[in-house]
Every structure is written in C-alpha cells, then in structure tokens.
Short mmCIF file of the C-alpha atoms (twelve columns), coordinates in Angstrom:
data_MODEL
# 
_entry.id   MODEL 
# 
loop_
_atom_site.group_PDB 
_atom_site.id 
_atom_site.type_symbol 
_atom_site.label_atom_id 
_atom_site.label_alt_id 
_atom_site.label_comp_id 
_atom_site.label_asym_id 
_atom_site.label_seq_id 
_atom_site.Cartn_x 
_atom_site.Cartn_y 
_atom_site.Cartn_z 
_atom_site.pdbx_PDB_model_num 
ATOM 1   C CA . MET A 1   -28.912 7.199   0.492   1 
ATOM 2   C CA . GLU A 2   -28.005 10.339  2.472   1 
ATOM 3   C CA . GLU A 3   -26.953 8.183   5.450   1 
ATOM 4   C CA . ILE A 4   -24.688 6.012   3.267   1 
ATOM 5   C CA . GLU A 5   -23.082 9.092   1.755   1 
ATOM 6   C CA . SER A 6   -22.469 10.550  5.201   1 
ATOM 7   C CA . LYS A 7   -20.836 7.333   6.378   1 
ATOM 8   C CA . GLU A 8   -18.662 7.274   3.268   1 
ATOM 9   C CA . LYS A 9   -17.616 10.878  3.851   1 
ATOM 10  C CA . ILE A 10  -16.618 10.075  7.417   1 
ATOM 11  C CA . LEU A 11  -14.475 7.170   6.205   1 
ATOM 12  C CA . VAL A 12  -12.828 9.328   3.551   1 
ATOM 13  C CA . GLU A 13  -12.003 12.158  5.936   1 
ATOM 14  C CA . ALA A 14  -10.946 9.839   8.758   1 
ATOM 15  C CA . GLU A 15  -8.544  8.077   6.401   1 
ATOM 16  C CA . ILE A 16  -6.926  11.413  5.543   1 
ATOM 17  C CA . LEU A 17  -6.291  12.041  9.245   1 
ATOM 18  C CA . PHE A 18  -5.096  8.483   9.940   1 
ATOM 19  C CA . MET A 19  -2.716  8.551   6.978   1 
ATOM 20  C CA . LYS A 20  -1.222  11.869  8.059   1 
ATOM 21  C CA . PHE A 21  -1.009  11.432  11.824  1 
ATOM 22  C CA . GLY A 22  -1.288  7.672   12.393  1 
ATOM 23  C CA . VAL A 23  -4.273  5.843   13.831  1 
ATOM 24  C CA . ARG A 24  -3.499  5.962   17.543  1 
ATOM 25  C CA . SER A 25  -3.010  9.721   17.745  1 
ATOM 26  C CA . VAL A 26  -6.339  10.557  16.052  1 
ATOM 27  C CA . SER A 27  -9.355  10.411  18.369  1 
ATOM 28  C CA . MET A 28  -13.059 10.399  17.582  1 
ATOM 29  C CA . ASP A 29  -13.081 13.989  18.876  1 
ATOM 30  C CA . ASP A 30  -10.421 14.894  16.314  1 
ATOM 31  C CA . ILE A 31  -12.460 13.323  13.507  1 
ATOM 32  C CA . ALA A 32  -15.623 15.114  14.647  1 
ATOM 33  C CA . ARG A 33  -13.801 18.467  14.726  1 
ATOM 34  C CA . HIS A 34  -12.277 17.830  11.304  1 
ATOM 35  C CA . LEU A 35  -15.716 17.126  9.856   1 
ATOM 36  C CA . ALA A 36  -17.377 19.921  11.850  1 
ATOM 37  C CA . VAL A 37  -19.956 17.507  13.272  1 
ATOM 38  C CA . SER A 38  -20.790 16.270  16.737  1 
ATOM 39  C CA . LYS A 39  -19.214 13.105  18.088  1 
ATOM 40  C CA . LYS A 40  -22.765 11.784  18.429  1 
ATOM 41  C CA . THR A 41  -23.027 11.878  14.624  1 
ATOM 42  C CA . LEU A 42  -20.007 9.589   14.333  1 
ATOM 43  C CA . TYR A 43  -21.543 7.101   16.753  1 
ATOM 44  C CA . GLN A 44  -24.699 6.998   14.662  1 
ATOM 45  C CA . HIS A 45  -22.616 5.322   11.963  1 
ATOM 46  C CA . PHE A 46  -19.917 3.511   13.937  1 
ATOM 47  C CA . ALA A 47  -20.089 1.646   17.226  1 
ATOM 48  C CA . ASP A 48  -16.636 2.894   18.193  1 
ATOM 49  C CA . LYS A 49  -13.284 3.960   16.791  1 
ATOM 50  C CA . ASP A 50  -12.257 0.353   16.259  1 
ATOM 51  C CA . GLU A 51  -15.156 -0.240  13.872  1 
ATOM 52  C CA . LEU A 52  -14.374 2.991   12.026  1 
ATOM 53  C CA . VAL A 53  -10.713 1.998   11.642  1 
ATOM 54  C CA . THR A 54  -11.655 -1.501  10.491  1 
ATOM 55  C CA . LEU A 55  -14.066 -0.245  7.831   1 
ATOM 56  C CA . MET A 56  -11.569 2.390   6.726   1 
ATOM 57  C CA . ALA A 57  -8.876  -0.267  6.328   1 
ATOM 58  C CA . LYS A 58  -11.215 -2.551  4.353   1 
ATOM 59  C CA . ARG A 59  -12.199 0.347   2.112   1 
ATOM 60  C CA . HIS A 60  -8.574  1.329   1.509   1 
ATOM 61  C CA . MET A 61  -7.516  -2.213  0.621   1 
ATOM 62  C CA . SER A 62  -10.511 -2.636  -1.668  1 
ATOM 63  C CA . GLN A 63  -9.518  0.523   -3.532  1 
ATOM 64  C CA . ASP A 64  -5.932  -0.712  -3.762  1 
ATOM 65  C CA . LYS A 65  -7.147  -3.936  -5.365  1 
ATOM 66  C CA . VAL A 66  -9.066  -1.982  -7.991  1 
ATOM 67  C CA . ALA A 67  -6.005  0.151   -8.766  1 
ATOM 68  C CA . PHE A 68  -3.596  -2.791  -8.946  1 
ATOM 69  C CA . ASP A 69  -5.996  -4.854  -11.066 1 
ATOM 70  C CA . ALA A 70  -6.312  -1.922  -13.476 1 
ATOM 71  C CA . ILE A 71  -2.519  -1.688  -13.734 1 
ATOM 72  C CA . LYS A 72  -2.271  -5.408  -14.409 1 
ATOM 73  C CA . LYS A 73  -4.892  -5.155  -17.162 1 
ATOM 74  C CA . GLU A 74  -3.234  -2.235  -18.955 1 
ATOM 75  C CA . SER A 75  0.407   -3.343  -18.585 1 
ATOM 76  C CA . LYS A 76  2.284   -4.629  -21.638 1 
ATOM 77  C CA . ASN A 77  4.499   -6.992  -19.643 1 
ATOM 78  C CA . ALA A 78  5.701   -7.813  -16.130 1 
ATOM 79  C CA . ILE A 79  8.210   -4.951  -16.009 1 
ATOM 80  C CA . ASP A 80  5.708   -2.414  -17.288 1 
ATOM 81  C CA . GLU A 81  3.441   -3.505  -14.433 1 
ATOM 82  C CA . LEU A 82  6.171   -3.027  -11.829 1 
ATOM 83  C CA . VAL A 83  7.081   0.431   -13.118 1 
ATOM 84  C CA . LYS A 84  3.440   1.502   -12.967 1 
ATOM 85  C CA . ILE A 85  3.128   0.070   -9.439  1 
ATOM 86  C CA . SER A 86  6.224   2.046   -8.446  1 
ATOM 87  C CA . GLU A 87  4.556   5.261   -9.602  1 
ATOM 88  C CA . LEU A 88  1.397   4.385   -7.690  1 
ATOM 89  C CA . LEU A 89  3.444   3.751   -4.549  1 
ATOM 90  C CA . LYS A 90  5.050   7.176   -4.838  1 
ATOM 91  C CA . ARG A 91  1.636   8.821   -4.815  1 
ATOM 92  C CA . ASP A 92  0.164   6.643   -2.063  1 
ATOM 93  C CA . LEU A 93  3.108   6.930   0.306   1 
ATOM 94  C CA . GLN A 94  3.621   10.684  0.124   1 
ATOM 95  C CA . ASP A 95  1.082   11.486  2.839   1 
ATOM 96  C CA . MET A 96  1.280   8.232   4.804   1 
ATOM 97  C CA . ASN A 97  2.512   8.163   8.380   1 
ATOM 98  C CA . PRO A 98  5.045   5.335   8.867   1 
ATOM 99  C CA . CYS A 99  3.482   4.332   12.202  1 
ATOM 100 C CA . LEU A 100 0.234   3.334   10.448  1 
ATOM 101 C CA . LEU A 101 0.874   -0.419  10.258  1 
ATOM 102 C CA . PHE A 102 2.251   -0.541  13.796  1 
ATOM 103 C CA . ASP A 103 -0.862  1.221   15.105  1 
ATOM 104 C CA . LEU A 104 -3.129  -1.286  13.368  1 
ATOM 105 C CA . GLN A 105 -1.136  -4.242  14.652  1 
ATOM 106 C CA . LYS A 106 -1.023  -3.072  18.262  1 
ATOM 107 C CA . PHE A 107 -4.367  -1.347  18.756  1 
ATOM 108 C CA . HIS A 108 -6.829  -2.596  16.110  1 
ATOM 109 C CA . ALA A 109 -6.797  -6.377  15.810  1 
ATOM 110 C CA . LYS A 110 -9.710  -6.606  13.373  1 
ATOM 111 C CA . ALA A 111 -8.201  -4.122  10.930  1 
ATOM 112 C CA . TRP A 112 -4.836  -5.865  11.275  1 
ATOM 113 C CA . SER A 113 -6.413  -9.235  10.457  1 
ATOM 114 C CA . PHE A 114 -7.826  -7.756  7.248   1 
ATOM 115 C CA . TRP A 115 -4.354  -6.493  6.362   1 
ATOM 116 C CA . LEU A 116 -2.883  -9.953  6.996   1 
ATOM 117 C CA . ASP A 117 -5.493  -11.575 4.760   1 
ATOM 118 C CA . TYR A 118 -4.904  -8.965  2.038   1 
ATOM 119 C CA . ARG A 119 -1.125  -9.371  2.367   1 
ATOM 120 C CA . ASP A 120 -0.997  -13.152 2.507   1 
ATOM 121 C CA . ASN A 121 -3.494  -13.723 -0.272  1 
ATOM 122 C CA . TYR A 122 -3.987  -10.895 -2.736  1 
ATOM 123 C CA . VAL A 123 -0.533  -9.285  -2.503  1 
ATOM 124 C CA . ARG A 124 1.326   -12.595 -2.402  1 
ATOM 125 C CA . GLN A 125 -0.613  -14.028 -5.339  1 
ATOM 126 C CA . SER A 126 -0.046  -10.859 -7.351  1 
ATOM 127 C CA . VAL A 127 3.700   -10.952 -6.751  1 
ATOM 128 C CA . VAL A 128 3.949   -14.660 -7.587  1 
ATOM 129 C CA . ARG A 129 1.965   -14.121 -10.784 1 
ATOM 130 C CA . ASN A 130 4.158   -11.197 -11.858 1 
ATOM 131 C CA . LEU A 131 7.344   -13.158 -11.140 1 
ATOM 132 C CA . LYS A 132 6.179   -16.151 -13.157 1 
ATOM 133 C CA . GLN A 133 5.096   -13.890 -16.004 1 
ATOM 134 C CA . GLY A 134 8.451   -12.088 -16.029 1 
ATOM 135 C CA . MET A 135 10.319  -15.394 -16.106 1 
ATOM 136 C CA . GLU A 136 8.251   -16.568 -19.080 1 
ATOM 137 C CA . GLU A 137 8.909   -13.290 -20.872 1 
ATOM 138 C CA . GLY A 138 12.643  -13.611 -20.292 1 
ATOM 139 C CA . PHE A 139 12.866  -10.446 -18.216 1 
ATOM 140 C CA . TYR A 140 13.461  -12.185 -14.867 1 
ATOM 141 C CA . ARG A 141 16.154  -14.727 -14.082 1 
ATOM 142 C CA . PRO A 142 15.076  -18.348 -14.708 1 
ATOM 143 C CA . ASP A 143 16.568  -19.551 -11.410 1 
ATOM 144 C CA . ILE A 144 14.425  -17.491 -9.032  1 
ATOM 145 C CA . SER A 145 11.740  -19.010 -6.802  1 
ATOM 146 C CA . PRO A 146 8.496   -16.992 -7.100  1 
ATOM 147 C CA . GLU A 147 7.193   -18.320 -3.778  1 
ATOM 148 C CA . ILE A 148 10.351  -17.431 -1.851  1 
ATOM 149 C CA . LEU A 149 10.736  -14.008 -3.415  1 
ATOM 150 C CA . ALA A 150 7.065   -13.174 -2.910  1 
ATOM 151 C CA . THR A 151 7.732   -13.607 0.811   1 
ATOM 152 C CA . VAL A 152 10.849  -11.425 0.523   1 
ATOM 153 C CA . ARG A 153 8.812   -8.714  -1.186  1 
ATOM 154 C CA . ILE A 154 6.097   -8.761  1.487   1 
ATOM 155 C CA . GLU A 155 8.650   -8.654  4.289   1 
ATOM 156 C CA . GLY A 156 10.294  -5.716  2.523   1 
ATOM 157 C CA . ILE A 157 7.042   -3.765  2.561   1 
ATOM 158 C CA . GLU A 158 6.610   -4.212  6.302   1 
ATOM 159 C CA . LEU A 159 10.311  -3.565  6.971   1 
ATOM 160 C CA . GLY A 160 9.941   -0.124  5.408   1 
ATOM 161 C CA . PHE A 161 7.322   0.753   8.039   1 
ATOM 162 C CA . ASP A 162 9.508   -0.375  10.963  1 
ATOM 163 C CA . LEU A 163 10.373  2.805   12.864  1 
ATOM 164 C CA . ARG A 164 13.041  0.966   14.851  1 
ATOM 165 C CA . LYS A 165 14.958  0.345   11.622  1 
ATOM 166 C CA . PHE A 166 13.972  3.540   9.815   1 
ATOM 167 C CA . PRO A 167 13.105  6.268   12.379  1 
ATOM 168 C CA . SER A 168 10.942  8.971   10.837  1 
ATOM 169 C CA . GLY A 169 13.278  11.745  11.973  1 
ATOM 170 C CA . LYS A 170 16.030  10.289  9.821   1 
ATOM 171 C CA . PHE A 171 14.270  8.519   6.955   1 
ATOM 172 C CA . ASN A 172 11.464  9.371   4.546   1 
ATOM 173 C CA . LEU A 173 8.899   6.585   4.192   1 
ATOM 174 C CA . THR A 174 8.472   7.026   0.442   1 
ATOM 175 C CA . GLU A 175 12.212  6.961   -0.179  1 
ATOM 176 C CA . VAL A 176 12.678  3.888   2.031   1 
ATOM 177 C CA . GLN A 177 9.895   1.933   0.319   1 
ATOM 178 C CA . LEU A 178 11.043  2.862   -3.188  1 
ATOM 179 C CA . GLN A 179 14.661  1.957   -2.405  1 
ATOM 180 C CA . ILE A 180 13.535  -1.444  -1.104  1 
ATOM 181 C CA . PHE A 181 11.290  -1.918  -4.147  1 
ATOM 182 C CA . ASP A 182 14.018  -0.935  -6.615  1 
ATOM 183 C CA . HIS A 183 16.525  -3.235  -4.907  1 
ATOM 184 C CA . PHE A 184 14.035  -6.100  -5.128  1 
ATOM 185 C CA . ILE A 185 13.403  -5.524  -8.829  1 
ATOM 186 C CA . ASN A 186 17.092  -5.296  -9.725  1 
ATOM 187 C CA . GLY A 187 17.691  -8.657  -8.086  1 
ATOM 188 C CA . LEU A 188 15.205  -10.241 -10.503 1 
ATOM 189 C CA . LEU A 189 16.340  -8.890  -13.846 1 
ATOM 190 C CA . THR A 190 18.138  -10.527 -16.740 1 
ATOM 191 C CA . ASP A 191 20.192  -8.290  -19.031 1 
ATOM 192 C CA . LYS A 192 17.161  -8.074  -21.305 1 
ATOM 193 C CA . GLY A 193 14.961  -7.162  -18.377 1 
ATOM 194 C CA . ARG A 194 17.374  -4.548  -17.054 1 
ATOM 195 C CA . LYS A 195 17.437  -2.723  -20.386 1 
ATOM 196 C CA . LEU A 196 13.645  -2.622  -20.529 1 
ATOM 197 C CA . TYR A 197 13.370  -1.580  -16.878 1 
ATOM 198 C CA . GLU A 198 15.735  1.372   -17.335 1 
ATOM 199 C CA . LYS A 199 13.988  2.360   -20.564 1 
ATOM 200 C CA . SER A 200 10.575  2.199   -18.888 1 
ATOM 201 C CA . LYS A 201 11.701  4.374   -15.970 1 
ATOM 202 C CA . ILE A 202 13.039  6.991   -18.383 1 
ATOM 203 C CA . GLN A 203 9.757   6.990   -20.292 1 
ATOM 204 C CA . ILE A 204 7.770   7.530   -17.098 1 
ATOM 205 C CA . THR A 205 10.048  10.399  -16.077 1 
ATOM 206 C CA . THR A 206 9.787   11.983  -19.533 1 
ATOM 207 C CA . LYS A 207 5.978   11.892  -19.423 1 
ATOM 208 C CA . LYS A 208 6.047   13.966  -16.235 1 
# 
C-alpha cells in the first residue's frame, strides 16, 4: 500500500509541475528535487519519464471523466451542463501551460494517443449528446448538425492551445479557451436558449 501511495504522490506532484511549466521543460531531476527524493526513487516506480507522463495523462483524463460525468448527472438541462463545464474549465485552465498539448504530441506519443482516444471518443460523444439534448429541449437551433459541431468544438479546444495562433506573451490560455467556448455556445442557441444561458451565467456569478 505504501508503494502505491508513493507512486500516486509522484504522479500528483509531477502533474503540478507539468501543468505549470509544460512537459518538455520538466526533467526527472526537477521532479526529484520538487519531491525531495532521489532520482533513483522515481525509477523504482517508473521506467522513464515517458512512462511517468503517460500515466499522469491517463490519470488526469480519468479524473476529468469523473468530473464531467458528475456535472452531467446533476445538471437540469443541456445549458446548465455547459455553464457548469465553463466554470470547471476556468479552474482547470488557470495553472495550465499552453504548451502542454504540443509537448505531448511531439515528445510523448503514448500519452498523446491516450489524449486522441479520449478526445475522439469520450469528448466527442459527450458533445454530441449535449447538442442532441439541447435540440430536444428547444434551447439549441433545430438545424444544427451535432456530428459536425462536435468536431468544431474539439478543434476549438486544440486551437486554443496553438501558440502560433495565440502566443503566450500576448494571450491568456484561460481567456482564449473561454472566448472560444462562449462563441461556440452562442452559435447554438435559440432565443429561448439564449435567455436561459444569460440567466444561468448571472446565477453562477451571483453565487460567487
């Protein structure tokens, strides 16, 4: 049990460093120093940095699924779900380095493949489901294509991480992602949906 807990702690602390500084710029030496342990201790749990990054990515996506499934379960309707997701994104993105996805894609193929599977299956299915639900509820336009717009939404997520389009010295990752998200939502709404969306955002702000 102690070994499992130690491995979990390493993953937790490594994720903090990766999120803040990006994956490429954080070495195993950096992680060892951060944890105040020897590098040998890290290699008792992980074959190399690539395995650590892969397991960290799997853990992070698994936790995201739990959070998003909980939001889905407690949401009153499709718009309520989107507003709650927006709030979750604000929290998650605050300490995230925008180069994170690029680092996974270029330097950690296994972790990137897990992201692709998560993106193309879980995320896509969740977006399609929400779009269909919103159409049935009368909050989203009846002429939209859930399959097409699910792709648009996914591309929007990755676009927000593209440092060529949104260099970190000029743009804030959280602001970029929320602007893209808000633009996407507003393109879906009927008049009925827009009223509820604005009301829901005000309620969230008031609760703070």
